Backbone as JSON, one array per atom type, in Angstrom:
{
  "sequence": "MALPKRFQKFIDEYPAVAKAYESLGNAVHAAGPLDEKTRALVKLAISTGARLEGAVHAHARKALAADVKPEELRHVVMLSLPTIGLPSMMAAMSWVDDVIEEKEK",
  "N": [[88.7, 243.36, 68.97], [88.01, 242.36, 71.78], [85.41, 242.42, 73.5], [84.93, 243.19, 77.1], [84.19, 240.45, 79.26], [82.09, 241.05, 81.6], [80.6, 242.6, 79.93], [79.9, 241.71, 76.93], [78.62, 239.96, 77.9], [76.4, 240.88, 79.43], [75.29, 242.03, 76.95], [74.13, 239.76, 76.35], [72.25, 239.32, 77.93], [70.76, 241.2, 77.16], [70.31, 241.94, 75.14], [68.24, 243.83, 73.54], [68.56, 246.44, 75.62], [70.95, 246.85, 74.79], [71.59, 247.22, 72.55], [70.23, 249.76, 71.97], [71.57, 251.5, 73.94], [74.09, 251.54, 72.48], [73.03, 253.12, 70.26], [72.16, 255.08, 71.19], [75.55, 255.8, 72.08], [76.19, 256.1, 69.96], [74.55, 258.17, 68.31], [75.7, 260.49, 70.31], [78.05, 260.73, 69.46], [77.97, 261.55, 66.86], [76.83, 263.36, 67.4], [78.54, 266.26, 67.17], [80.95, 268.34, 66.01], [83.93, 267.14, 67.0], [86.65, 265.51, 65.85], [87.47, 261.91, 65.49], [89.79, 261.22, 67.13], [90.09, 263.31, 69.09], [87.57, 262.74, 70.64], [88.31, 260.18, 71.26], [89.99, 261.24, 73.01], [88.91, 263.44, 75.32], [86.96, 261.38, 75.75], [88.53, 259.75, 77.81], [89.56, 260.91, 78.79], [87.23, 262.12, 80.98], [86.38, 259.46, 81.77], [88.15, 259.33, 83.36], [88.54, 261.19, 85.44], [85.71, 261.1, 86.88], [87.37, 258.27, 87.77], [86.91, 255.93, 87.19], [87.47, 252.49, 87.3], [87.17, 250.36, 84.86], [85.54, 252.14, 83.01], [88.29, 254.07, 81.79], [90.13, 252.04, 81.3], [88.36, 250.55, 78.93], [88.48, 253.04, 77.5], [90.34, 253.47, 76.64], [91.54, 251.45, 75.2], [89.87, 251.95, 73.11], [90.87, 254.56, 71.85], [93.58, 253.58, 71.58], [92.81, 252.41, 69.79], [92.4, 254.29, 67.83], [94.28, 255.07, 66.48], [95.31, 256.76, 68.69], [98.59, 257.44, 70.15], [100.33, 256.03, 73.15], [101.71, 257.52, 74.39], [100.53, 260.04, 74.4], [97.93, 258.87, 75.55], [98.75, 258.5, 77.8], [99.4, 261.54, 78.69], [97.01, 263.11, 78.64], [96.03, 261.69, 80.85], [98.04, 262.69, 82.93], [97.11, 265.12, 82.83], [95.12, 265.72, 84.49], [95.89, 265.4, 87.23], [96.38, 268.32, 88.88], [93.54, 268.84, 89.43], [92.44, 266.31, 89.82], [93.92, 265.0, 92.22], [97.14, 263.3, 93.28], [96.92, 260.3, 94.26], [94.34, 259.73, 92.7], [95.33, 260.36, 90.08], [97.61, 258.69, 90.03], [96.21, 255.94, 90.34], [94.65, 256.35, 87.63], [96.37, 256.14, 85.6], [97.66, 253.64, 86.38], [95.87, 252.31, 85.39], [95.85, 253.07, 82.38], [97.89, 252.33, 81.54], [98.01, 249.33, 81.71], [96.14, 248.49, 79.37], [97.94, 249.72, 78.12], [100.49, 248.05, 77.99], [98.56, 245.09, 77.72], [98.46, 245.69, 74.97], [101.08, 245.44, 73.76], [101.72, 242.93, 74.4]],
  "CA": [[88.99, 243.9, 70.11], [87.46, 241.8, 72.14], [84.84, 242.8, 74.42], [85.04, 242.69, 79.09], [83.27, 239.43, 79.34], [80.84, 241.06, 81.79], [79.73, 243.43, 78.62], [78.94, 241.09, 76.27], [77.12, 238.73, 79.09], [75.13, 242.44, 79.24], [74.79, 242.03, 75.29], [73.7, 238.08, 75.59], [71.15, 238.9, 77.96], [69.55, 241.94, 77.83], [69.79, 242.72, 73.41], [67.62, 245.43, 72.86], [68.92, 247.19, 75.96], [72.89, 246.85, 74.42], [71.55, 247.95, 70.92], [70.21, 251.0, 72.36], [72.82, 252.33, 74.4], [74.94, 251.74, 71.07], [72.68, 253.64, 69.57], [72.95, 256.58, 71.69], [77.08, 256.74, 71.64], [76.4, 256.46, 68.35], [74.06, 259.27, 68.24], [76.34, 261.53, 70.63], [79.26, 260.65, 68.87], [78.11, 262.41, 65.65], [76.53, 264.91, 66.86], [79.12, 267.54, 67.16], [82.24, 268.94, 65.47], [84.68, 266.69, 67.41], [86.97, 264.0, 65.22], [87.44, 260.07, 66.19], [90.58, 260.81, 67.86], [89.3, 264.26, 70.06], [86.66, 262.48, 71.3], [88.81, 259.54, 72.01], [90.62, 261.29, 74.46], [88.03, 263.2, 75.69], [85.91, 260.21, 77.1], [89.31, 258.87, 78.71], [90.08, 262.47, 80.9], [85.79, 262.03, 81.56], [86.47, 258.36, 82.64], [89.84, 259.02, 84.7], [88.01, 262.24, 86.47], [85.37, 259.79, 87.23], [87.45, 257.05, 88.59], [86.01, 254.54, 86.3], [88.92, 251.83, 86.52], [86.27, 250.19, 83.51], [85.75, 253.31, 81.25], [89.12, 254.11, 81.62], [90.68, 250.64, 80.27], [87.87, 250.62, 77.66], [88.33, 254.33, 76.44], [92.42, 253.59, 76.78], [91.43, 250.84, 74.13], [89.24, 252.6, 71.99], [91.96, 255.41, 71.89], [94.13, 253.16, 70.6], [92.22, 252.06, 68.23], [91.92, 255.45, 66.59], [95.68, 255.39, 66.37], [96.27, 257.92, 69.44], [99.94, 257.13, 70.94], [100.16, 255.35, 74.13], [102.17, 259.02, 75.33], [98.89, 261.36, 74.65], [97.16, 258.79, 76.46], [99.25, 258.9, 79.42], [99.44, 263.26, 79.11], [95.75, 263.04, 79.18], [96.07, 261.32, 82.32], [98.75, 263.54, 83.36], [96.51, 266.64, 83.16], [94.14, 265.22, 85.54], [96.57, 265.77, 88.38], [95.86, 269.46, 89.4], [91.98, 269.18, 89.21], [91.84, 265.21, 91.11], [95.16, 264.9, 92.79], [97.63, 262.65, 93.24], [96.46, 259.2, 94.47], [93.08, 258.98, 91.85], [95.42, 260.36, 89.11], [98.21, 257.61, 89.86], [95.83, 254.92, 89.84], [94.54, 256.05, 86.44], [98.06, 255.73, 85.12], [98.15, 251.97, 86.0], [94.95, 251.72, 84.46], [95.98, 253.33, 80.81], [99.37, 251.4, 81.6], [97.06, 248.09, 81.7], [96.35, 248.8, 78.45], [99.09, 249.81, 76.65], [101.06, 246.83, 78.34], [97.9, 244.43, 77.55], [98.65, 245.24, 73.62], [102.92, 245.31, 73.59], [101.94, 241.57, 74.44]],
  "C": [[88.21, 243.49, 70.25], [86.82, 242.77, 73.42], [85.34, 242.39, 76.02], [83.87, 241.18, 78.67], [82.08, 239.84, 80.63], [79.18, 241.93, 80.74], [78.97, 242.49, 77.59], [78.42, 240.09, 77.07], [76.02, 239.55, 79.11], [74.32, 242.3, 77.77], [73.73, 240.94, 75.0], [72.58, 238.06, 76.5], [70.23, 239.79, 77.97], [70.07, 242.74, 76.31], [69.48, 243.78, 72.8], [68.23, 246.54, 73.52], [70.48, 247.75, 75.26], [72.3, 247.17, 73.4], [70.89, 249.07, 71.22], [70.58, 251.85, 72.88], [74.19, 252.76, 73.41], [74.65, 252.89, 69.91], [72.79, 255.07, 69.51], [74.18, 257.02, 72.2], [76.74, 256.72, 70.47], [76.18, 258.17, 67.87], [75.12, 260.69, 68.94], [77.75, 261.74, 69.96], [79.63, 261.98, 67.42], [77.14, 263.63, 66.13], [76.91, 266.47, 67.27], [80.1, 267.34, 66.11], [83.6, 267.57, 65.72], [85.22, 265.19, 65.98], [87.25, 263.31, 65.8], [88.63, 260.3, 67.62], [90.3, 261.92, 68.95], [88.16, 263.53, 70.93], [87.32, 261.32, 71.79], [89.53, 259.52, 73.01], [89.94, 262.54, 75.74], [86.89, 262.4, 77.2], [87.05, 259.92, 77.78], [89.43, 260.05, 79.86], [88.15, 262.39, 80.8], [85.93, 260.74, 83.05], [87.42, 258.43, 83.74], [88.68, 260.03, 85.67], [86.75, 261.78, 87.15], [85.68, 258.5, 88.44], [87.07, 255.71, 88.13], [86.7, 253.44, 85.68], [87.99, 251.01, 84.84], [86.64, 250.89, 81.88], [87.5, 253.57, 80.58], [90.1, 253.21, 80.89], [89.81, 250.55, 78.78], [88.0, 251.72, 76.8], [90.2, 254.3, 76.12], [92.37, 252.53, 75.06], [91.01, 251.15, 72.43], [90.21, 253.41, 71.61], [92.83, 254.85, 70.83], [94.29, 253.03, 69.39], [92.25, 252.51, 67.33], [93.25, 256.19, 66.52], [96.17, 257.03, 67.19], [97.6, 257.24, 70.62], [99.89, 257.04, 72.87], [100.54, 256.85, 75.19], [101.12, 260.4, 75.26], [97.99, 259.99, 75.48], [97.12, 259.55, 77.61], [99.38, 260.59, 79.66], [97.8, 263.06, 79.47], [95.36, 263.11, 80.49], [96.8, 262.03, 83.48], [97.88, 265.04, 84.1], [95.66, 266.89, 84.21], [94.73, 265.83, 87.18], [96.42, 267.08, 89.47], [94.18, 269.17, 89.87], [91.79, 267.36, 90.29], [92.7, 264.52, 92.21], [95.89, 263.58, 92.53], [97.68, 260.77, 92.55], [95.6, 259.29, 93.4], [94.49, 259.5, 90.32], [96.81, 259.13, 88.78], [97.68, 256.13, 89.29], [95.43, 255.22, 88.12], [95.62, 255.89, 85.7], [97.89, 254.71, 85.17], [97.04, 251.77, 85.41], [94.64, 252.47, 83.02], [97.25, 252.47, 81.08], [99.02, 249.93, 81.44], [97.1, 248.24, 80.4], [97.3, 248.66, 77.09], [99.98, 249.0, 76.69], [100.44, 245.42, 77.41], [98.34, 244.56, 75.47], [100.12, 245.4, 73.23], [102.9, 244.21, 73.73], [101.72, 240.95, 72.96]]
}
């Protein structure tokens, strides 16, 4: 999976910070009992609720790589509807669909 250009530029310009960020991510993933698939779905839900387009794209890609099915990604986004409202849910759904369509090419 290719990294987004902006994130790759960040890694190239600030390798020590990028390495520390990666270590933090690894530590929080290892800190609890959730399996990879569950963690991927939780991260997608957090990104959806925060309305972070880049994070939704990234976590949808990571979830697909963890064998999460497209319909499971869409269900996570749908679950956000009562909490974040229709416009925000629809935006997140379009971001997930971007990733699903990209993978199907």
